[in-house]
N, C-alpha and C positions, 0 to 999 in steps of 0.2 A: 330405801334406795340401795341399789346394788353397786358396790365400788369395784373398780377394776384394779387388778394387781399392778404394781409398778412395772413388772415385766410385760404385761399386756399393752399398758400405756406406751412403753418404749417401742414395742413392735409397731403399733399403730402409728406412732410419730415418725419412725424410720420409713415406713411405707409411704406416708404422706410426702416426706422429704424426697424420697426416691422418685415419686410421681412428678413432683415439682421439677426436680432436675431434668427428668426425661422431657417434659413440656417445654422448659426453657431451652434445652438443647435442641429440640426440634425447631423451634421458632428461630433461634440463632443460627443454626447450622444449614438447614435445608434452603432457605432463601439465598444464602451466600453460594451454596453449591450450584443451585439452579442458575444464579447470575453467571458464575464462571462458566458453566456448561454452555451458555448461550453466546459467550464472547466470540469464539471462533466463527460462529454463525454470521457474525457482523462483518467478517472480512470479505472484501469484494473480489470475485474471480471473473466476472464478466459484467457487461453493461445491459441496458434494456432498449438501446436504440433499434429501430425497425429498418433503418436504411443506412446504418453507419457502423464503423468499427473504430477502435482507437489504436494508434501506434504509440508505444511507450518506449522512450529512450532513457535508460538508466546511465547517468553520466558521472563518472569519476575520472575520466581520461579522455583524450582524443579532441583537443581543441580545434585542430585542423579539420578533422572529420565533422565536428559539430557545425563549423561554418560551412562546409559543403552540404550537410544535410539541410540547413536552413535555406540555402540557395535552391536546392532541388524542390523542397516543399513549397517555396515561393512560386516556382514555375507551375506547379500542379494545383496551386490554391488549396493545399491541404494544411490542416492544423492538428498538431500532436500535443502530447504531454511529455515534457522533460523532467524526469525525476533526477534531481541534481544533488550530488553530494556537497555538503557545506564547505569542506576543505578545499575541494576543487573550485567551487564558486568563489571562494575568497581570493583565489589567484587569477580568476577569469571573470570578473564582475562584468566587463563589457559584453561578454557573450550571453551572460545570464539576462542582461537588459535587452539584448538583441532578440533573444527568445520571446520575451514579453512584447516588445515593440512590434514583433511580426505576428502577434495574435496567438501565440501558443501559450500553453498552460505551464507554469513552473510549479513544481511539486517537490516534497522533501524525500531524500534518499539517505537521510541521516547525515551526520557531520564527518565521522572518521571511518565509515564502513565497518562498524563493529558488528559482532554477532549478538543480535538483540534477543535471541532466544536464550542467551546465557546471562542476561541482565535482569535485575529486579526492577520493580516499578520506578524507583527514584532515578536510577541510572538511565532507564529507557527514557524517562521524562526529560532529563537533562540533555541527553544526546539529541532527541528529536527537537526539543525547544530551541537549542542552539542553532540547529540548521534552519528552523522555521523563521527565527529572528533575522537571521542573516539574509536568507533567500527573499523574505518579504521586503527588506530594505533595498536589496540589489534589483529586484524585479519591479517593485512597485505594485505587486499583486498581493491579495490575501491568500495564503497558502492553505489549501484545503485537503490535500491528500498526502499520504505517507506510504512509501514502498520500502519495506525492510531489506537491507543488503542481503543478497543470496537468498531471499525469501524466507529468512530465519526469524521466526517471532514466537512469542509465548502470550499468554493472557495478559501479563503486565505490560507488554508492548501495545496490545490493542487498547487496553484501558488508558495507558499514558497518552497515546495518540488521540483518543476520544476526548481526554481532558483538555487537550489543546485544540479541539474542534476539527480534527482531522479524521478522515476515513482511511483505514488501512486497505491497501491495494495489492493484489497478487496478479495473476494473468490467466488467460484461458489457453494461450499457446506461446511457447517459447522457441525462438529461432535458434538458440544456443550459439549465437554468431561469436561470442567471445572465445568459444572453444574450438568450433569447427569453421575454419577460415575459408569458406567456400561460398561463392556468390550464388550459384544454382541451389545449393542446399538451404541458404537463407531464404531465397525466393520461395521454394517449395514449402518450407515449413510455415512461412507467412501466409501463404495463399491456398493451399490444398484443402479443400473442403470447407473453406472459410464461410462463416454465416454472420449475420448482422448481430451487433452487440458485443462482439469479441474484443479481447484486450491482447494485443500482440507485443510481446516483449523483445526489445532490441538494444543494441549498444552502438556507440560511435566507432565502428571498425571500418577499415578501408573497403572490404568486400561487401558490407552492409550499405555503404554509400553507393557502390556499383549496382547493387540489387534494388535499391530504393526506387528508381524510375520504373522499373518493371513491376514492382509491387504496387505502386500508385496507379500504373496503367491497368493493372488487373482490377483494382478497385473501381476505377472509372468505367471499365468495360462491363462490370457486373452491377453497376448502379449503386455502389457503396460509397459513402463519403468517409473521409478521415477526419474525425473530430476529437477534441480533448476528452480525456476520461470523464471529467465532471459533466460535460454535456452528454456523453453516452449513458452515464448513470441517471441523468435527469429524465 
């Protein structure tokens, strides 16, 4: 029988160990990378409705405007999604309840308007969960959606939201009404070239309230309903 030298045995052993490490690394690394790569694909930018769009109001201010928005929506029989900041809701619980009682969807906009893109998983989870717990109690609804403040998010944001049973939602068009305080511009950005399934981002601003009847009139004239985001996604 031919005996291998200690050096040859060592070389073979090292080669086998290297191969094992490569295989283990591939098994451990690539599925995780693939998982992370697909996280942002699960973020929602538009719905699937064939005859409806969604108006989305991000709320961290404007209690007077919120009350006016609710009144206008009631006149037109329109339903929307209010993405509400938890800290604002804590001071205006009655308005949150009024949103739900009127048939609108209440969703999370975080608690303290933090930059979620700069947060790790644990901080994302805590910030979102705190808002969900409060909004659920205030509205009587099960919270299903999360819109990150300023549209800032990372993979941990999406994963934390998903672990709480929430879809992360962005928008297909932004009225930028918080910056450009112009009723006509708000109307144009909300309606020009509008198609079914779109998600239209708005805020409780005085000029937005003024533009809202025209926007809802446009939808009615073009056989489009205004429905909450969850219904649009379904």
